[in-house]
ROVEX-228595 format. One record per atom (N, C-alpha, C): x, y, z; residue in one letter; residue number from 0; chain. Coordinates in Angstrom, 1 decimal, m for minus. Layout:
BEGIN
+--------+--------+--------+------+-----+-----+
|      X |      Y |      Z | type | seq | mol |
+--------+--------+--------+------+-----+-----+
|      X |      Y |      Z |    A | NUM |   A |
...
+--------+--------+--------+------+-----+-----+
% end
This chain:
BEGIN
+--------+--------+--------+------+-----+-----+
|      X |      Y |      Z | type | seq | mol |
+--------+--------+--------+------+-----+-----+
|    0.4 |    7.3 |  m30.0 |    M |   0 |   A |
|    0.3 |    6.2 |  m29.1 |    M |   0 |   A |
|    0.9 |    6.7 |  m27.7 |    M |   0 |   A |
|    0.2 |    6.6 |  m26.7 |    N |   1 |   A |
|    0.6 |    7.0 |  m25.4 |    N |   1 |   A |
|    1.4 |    5.9 |  m24.7 |    N |   1 |   A |
|    2.6 |    6.2 |  m24.2 |    A |   2 |   A |
|    3.4 |    5.2 |  m23.5 |    A |   2 |   A |
|    2.9 |    4.9 |  m22.1 |    A |   2 |   A |
|    2.1 |    5.8 |  m21.5 |    N |   3 |   A |
|    1.6 |    5.6 |  m20.2 |    N |   3 |   A |
|    0.0 |    5.7 |  m20.2 |    N |   3 |   A |
|   m0.7 |    4.7 |  m20.6 |    P |   4 |   A |
|   m2.1 |    4.8 |  m20.6 |    P |   4 |   A |
|   m2.8 |    4.9 |  m19.3 |    P |   4 |   A |
|   m3.9 |    5.6 |  m19.2 |    T |   5 |   A |
|   m4.6 |    5.8 |  m17.9 |    T |   5 |   A |
|   m5.2 |    4.5 |  m17.4 |    T |   5 |   A |
|   m5.5 |    3.6 |  m18.2 |    N |   6 |   A |
|   m6.1 |    2.3 |  m17.8 |    N |   6 |   A |
|   m5.0 |    1.2 |  m17.8 |    N |   6 |   A |
|   m3.9 |    1.5 |  m17.2 |    S |   7 |   A |
|   m2.8 |    0.4 |  m17.1 |    S |   7 |   A |
|   m3.2 |   m0.6 |  m16.1 |    S |   7 |   A |
|   m2.7 |   m1.8 |  m16.3 |    I |   8 |   A |
|   m3.1 |   m2.9 |  m15.4 |    I |   8 |   A |
|   m2.4 |   m2.8 |  m14.0 |    I |   8 |   A |
|   m1.2 |   m2.3 |  m14.0 |    S |   9 |   A |
|   m0.5 |   m2.2 |  m12.7 |    S |   9 |   A |
|   m0.6 |   m0.8 |  m12.1 |    S |   9 |   A |
|   m0.6 |   m0.7 |  m10.8 |    P |  10 |   A |
|   m0.8 |    0.6 |  m10.2 |    P |  10 |   A |
|    0.5 |    1.5 |  m10.5 |    P |  10 |   A |
|    0.3 |    2.8 |  m10.5 |    N |  11 |   A |
|    1.5 |    3.7 |  m10.7 |    N |  11 |   A |
|    1.2 |    5.0 |  m10.0 |    N |  11 |   A |
|    2.2 |    5.8 |   m9.7 |    G |  12 |   A |
|    2.0 |    7.1 |   m9.1 |    G |  12 |   A |
|    1.8 |    6.9 |   m7.6 |    G |  12 |   A |
|    0.9 |    7.7 |   m7.0 |    L |  13 |   A |
|    0.7 |    7.7 |   m5.6 |    L |  13 |   A |
|    0.1 |    6.4 |   m5.0 |    L |  13 |   A |
|   m0.8 |    5.7 |   m5.7 |    P |  14 |   A |
|   m1.2 |    4.4 |   m5.2 |    P |  14 |   A |
|   m0.1 |    3.4 |   m5.1 |    P |  14 |   A |
|    0.8 |    3.4 |   m6.1 |    L |  15 |   A |
|    2.0 |    2.5 |   m6.0 |    L |  15 |   A |
|    2.9 |    2.8 |   m4.8 |    L |  15 |   A |
|    3.1 |    4.1 |   m4.5 |    V |  16 |   A |
|    3.9 |    4.5 |   m3.4 |    V |  16 |   A |
|    3.2 |    4.0 |   m2.1 |    V |  16 |   A |
|    1.9 |    4.2 |   m1.9 |    F |  17 |   A |
|    1.2 |    3.7 |   m0.7 |    F |  17 |   A |
|    1.3 |    2.2 |   m0.6 |    F |  17 |   A |
|    1.1 |    1.5 |   m1.7 |    I |  18 |   A |
|    1.1 |    0.1 |   m1.6 |    I |  18 |   A |
|    2.5 |   m0.4 |   m1.3 |    I |  18 |   A |
|    3.5 |    0.1 |   m1.9 |    T |  19 |   A |
|    4.9 |   m0.3 |   m1.6 |    T |  19 |   A |
|    5.3 |    0.0 |   m0.2 |    T |  19 |   A |
|    5.1 |    1.2 |    0.2 |    V |  20 |   A |
|    5.5 |    1.6 |    1.6 |    V |  20 |   A |
|    4.7 |    0.8 |    2.6 |    V |  20 |   A |
|    3.5 |    0.6 |    2.4 |    G |  21 |   A |
|    2.7 |   m0.2 |    3.3 |    G |  21 |   A |
|    3.2 |   m1.6 |    3.4 |    G |  21 |   A |
|    3.5 |   m2.2 |    2.3 |    A |  22 |   A |
|    4.0 |   m3.6 |    2.3 |    A |  22 |   A |
|    5.4 |   m3.7 |    3.0 |    A |  22 |   A |
|    6.2 |   m2.7 |    2.8 |    L |  23 |   A |
|    7.5 |   m2.7 |    3.5 |    L |  23 |   A |
|    7.3 |   m2.5 |    5.0 |    L |  23 |   A |
|    6.4 |   m1.6 |    5.4 |    A |  24 |   A |
|    6.1 |   m1.5 |    6.8 |    A |  24 |   A |
|    5.6 |   m2.7 |    7.4 |    A |  24 |   A |
|    4.7 |   m3.4 |    6.7 |    L |  25 |   A |
|    4.2 |   m4.7 |    7.2 |    L |  25 |   A |
|    5.3 |   m5.7 |    7.4 |    L |  25 |   A |
|    6.2 |   m5.8 |    6.4 |    I |  26 |   A |
|    7.3 |   m6.8 |    6.5 |    I |  26 |   A |
|    8.2 |   m6.5 |    7.7 |    I |  26 |   A |
|    8.6 |   m5.2 |    7.7 |    L |  27 |   A |
|    9.6 |   m4.8 |    8.8 |    L |  27 |   A |
|    8.9 |   m4.9 |   10.2 |    L |  27 |   A |
|    7.7 |   m4.5 |   10.3 |    G |  28 |   A |
|    7.0 |   m4.5 |   11.6 |    G |  28 |   A |
|    6.8 |   m6.0 |   12.0 |    G |  28 |   A |
|    6.4 |   m6.8 |   11.1 |    T |  29 |   A |
|    6.3 |   m8.2 |   11.5 |    T |  29 |   A |
|    7.6 |   m8.9 |   11.9 |    T |  29 |   A |
|    8.6 |   m8.6 |   11.2 |    T |  30 |   A |
|    9.9 |   m9.2 |   11.5 |    T |  30 |   A |
|   10.4 |   m8.7 |   12.9 |    T |  30 |   A |
|   10.4 |   m7.4 |   13.1 |    F |  31 |   A |
|   10.9 |   m6.8 |   14.4 |    F |  31 |   A |
|   10.0 |   m7.2 |   15.5 |    F |  31 |   A |
|    8.7 |   m7.4 |   15.3 |    Q |  32 |   A |
|    7.8 |   m7.8 |   16.4 |    Q |  32 |   A |
|    8.2 |   m9.3 |   16.8 |    Q |  32 |   A |
|    8.5 |  m10.1 |   15.8 |    A |  33 |   A |
|    8.9 |  m11.5 |   16.1 |    A |  33 |   A |
|   10.2 |  m11.5 |   16.8 |    A |  33 |   A |
|   11.1 |  m10.6 |   16.5 |    V |  34 |   A |
|   12.5 |  m10.7 |   17.0 |    V |  34 |   A |
|   12.5 |  m10.2 |   18.5 |    V |  34 |   A |
|   12.0 |   m9.0 |   18.7 |    N |  35 |   A |
|   12.1 |   m8.4 |   20.1 |    N |  35 |   A |
|   10.8 |   m8.2 |   20.8 |    N |  35 |   A |
|    9.7 |   m8.3 |   20.1 |    G |  36 |   A |
|    8.4 |   m8.2 |   20.8 |    G |  36 |   A |
|    8.0 |   m6.9 |   21.4 |    G |  36 |   A |
|    8.6 |   m5.8 |   21.0 |    T |  37 |   A |
|    8.2 |   m4.5 |   21.5 |    T |  37 |   A |
|    6.9 |   m4.1 |   20.9 |    T |  37 |   A |
|    6.1 |   m3.4 |   21.8 |    Q |  38 |   A |
|    4.7 |   m3.0 |   21.4 |    Q |  38 |   A |
|    4.6 |   m2.1 |   20.2 |    Q |  38 |   A |
|    5.6 |   m1.2 |   20.0 |    V |  39 |   A |
|    5.6 |   m0.2 |   19.0 |    V |  39 |   A |
|    5.5 |   m0.8 |   17.6 |    V |  39 |   A |
|    6.1 |   m2.0 |   17.4 |    W |  40 |   A |
|    6.0 |   m2.6 |   16.1 |    W |  40 |   A |
|    4.6 |   m3.0 |   15.7 |    W |  40 |   A |
|    3.8 |   m3.3 |   16.6 |    R |  41 |   A |
|    2.4 |   m3.6 |   16.3 |    R |  41 |   A |
|    1.7 |   m2.4 |   15.6 |    R |  41 |   A |
|    2.1 |   m1.2 |   16.1 |    W |  42 |   A |
|    1.5 |    0.1 |   15.5 |    W |  42 |   A |
|    2.1 |    0.3 |   14.1 |    W |  42 |   A |
|    3.3 |   m0.1 |   13.9 |    V |  43 |   A |
|    3.9 |   m0.1 |   12.5 |    V |  43 |   A |
|    3.2 |   m1.0 |   11.6 |    V |  43 |   A |
|    2.8 |   m2.2 |   12.1 |    I |  44 |   A |
|    2.1 |   m3.1 |   11.3 |    I |  44 |   A |
|    0.7 |   m2.6 |   10.9 |    I |  44 |   A |
|    0.0 |   m2.0 |   11.9 |    V |  45 |   A |
|   m1.3 |   m1.4 |   11.6 |    V |  45 |   A |
|   m1.2 |   m0.2 |   10.6 |    V |  45 |   A |
|   m0.2 |    0.6 |   10.8 |    A |  46 |   A |
|    0.0 |    1.8 |    9.9 |    A |  46 |   A |
|    0.3 |    1.3 |    8.4 |    A |  46 |   A |
|    1.1 |    0.2 |    8.3 |    G |  47 |   A |
|    1.5 |   m0.4 |    7.0 |    G |  47 |   A |
|    0.2 |   m0.9 |    6.3 |    G |  47 |   A |
|   m0.6 |   m1.6 |    7.1 |    A |  48 |   A |
|   m1.8 |   m2.2 |    6.5 |    A |  48 |   A |
|   m2.8 |   m1.0 |    6.1 |    A |  48 |   A |
|   m2.9 |    0.0 |    6.9 |    A |  49 |   A |
|   m3.7 |    1.1 |    6.5 |    A |  49 |   A |
|   m3.2 |    1.8 |    5.2 |    A |  49 |   A |
|   m1.9 |    2.0 |    5.1 |    L |  50 |   A |
|   m1.3 |    2.6 |    3.9 |    L |  50 |   A |
|   m1.6 |    1.7 |    2.7 |    L |  50 |   A |
|   m1.3 |    0.4 |    2.9 |    Q |  51 |   A |
|   m1.5 |   m0.5 |    1.7 |    Q |  51 |   A |
|   m3.0 |   m0.5 |    1.3 |    Q |  51 |   A |
|   m3.9 |   m0.5 |    2.2 |    F |  52 |   A |
|   m5.4 |   m0.5 |    1.9 |    F |  52 |   A |
|   m5.7 |    0.8 |    1.2 |    F |  52 |   A |
|   m5.2 |    1.9 |    1.7 |    T |  53 |   A |
|   m5.5 |    3.2 |    1.0 |    T |  53 |   A |
|   m4.9 |    3.2 |   m0.4 |    T |  53 |   A |
|   m3.8 |    2.7 |   m0.6 |    G |  54 |   A |
|   m3.2 |    2.6 |   m2.0 |    G |  54 |   A |
|   m4.1 |    1.8 |   m2.9 |    G |  54 |   A |
|   m4.6 |    0.6 |   m2.4 |    W |  55 |   A |
|   m5.4 |   m0.2 |   m3.3 |    W |  55 |   A |
|   m6.8 |    0.5 |   m3.5 |    W |  55 |   A |
|   m7.3 |    1.2 |   m2.6 |    V |  56 |   A |
|   m8.6 |    1.9 |   m2.8 |    V |  56 |   A |
|   m8.4 |    3.0 |   m3.8 |    V |  56 |   A |
|   m7.3 |    3.8 |   m3.7 |    L |  57 |   A |
|   m7.0 |    4.8 |   m4.7 |    L |  57 |   A |
|   m6.8 |    4.2 |   m6.1 |    L |  57 |   A |
|   m6.2 |    3.1 |   m6.2 |    Y |  58 |   A |
|   m6.0 |    2.4 |   m7.5 |    Y |  58 |   A |
|   m7.3 |    1.9 |   m8.0 |    Y |  58 |   A |
|   m8.2 |    1.4 |   m7.2 |    G |  59 |   A |
|   m9.5 |    0.9 |   m7.6 |    G |  59 |   A |
|  m10.4 |    2.1 |   m8.1 |    G |  59 |   A |
|  m10.3 |    3.2 |   m7.5 |    R |  60 |   A |
|  m11.0 |    4.4 |   m7.9 |    R |  60 |   A |
|  m10.6 |    4.9 |   m9.3 |    R |  60 |   A |
|   m9.3 |    4.8 |   m9.5 |    R |  61 |   A |
|   m8.7 |    5.3 |  m10.8 |    R |  61 |   A |
|   m9.2 |    4.3 |  m11.9 |    R |  61 |   A |
|   m9.2 |    3.0 |  m11.6 |    M |  62 |   A |
|   m9.5 |    2.1 |  m12.7 |    M |  62 |   A |
|  m11.0 |    2.1 |  m13.0 |    M |  62 |   A |
|  m11.9 |    2.3 |  m12.0 |    R |  63 |   A |
|  m13.3 |    2.3 |  m12.2 |    R |  63 |   A |
|  m13.9 |    3.7 |  m12.3 |    R |  63 |   A |
|  m13.1 |    4.7 |  m12.3 |    G |  64 |   A |
|  m13.6 |    6.1 |  m12.4 |    G |  64 |   A |
|  m14.4 |    6.6 |  m11.2 |    G |  64 |   A |
|  m14.2 |    6.0 |  m10.1 |    G |  65 |   A |
|  m15.0 |    6.4 |   m8.9 |    G |  65 |   A |
|  m16.3 |    5.7 |   m8.7 |    G |  65 |   A |
|  m16.7 |    4.8 |   m9.6 |    R |  66 |   A |
|  m18.0 |    4.1 |   m9.5 |    R |  66 |   A |
|  m17.9 |    3.1 |   m8.4 |    R |  66 |   A |
|  m19.1 |    2.8 |   m7.8 |    R |  67 |   A |
|  m19.2 |    1.8 |   m6.8 |    R |  67 |   A |
|  m19.6 |    0.5 |   m7.4 |    R |  67 |   A |
+--------+--------+--------+------+-----+-----+
% end
């Protein structure tokens, strides 16, 4: 019995890192944008969203074997 099956329900590995870091960047960027309104935080929000999207795409490919 394998303790870490390939078809696990929750993401793990690199997709989990991308999803987590992206979510943290979104939260921090949104908070700091609301507090001080500096333009750079908008780019942090965009980068966080892109990271999170990439993580979910990688997770979807792993779960479906790359099928469309």
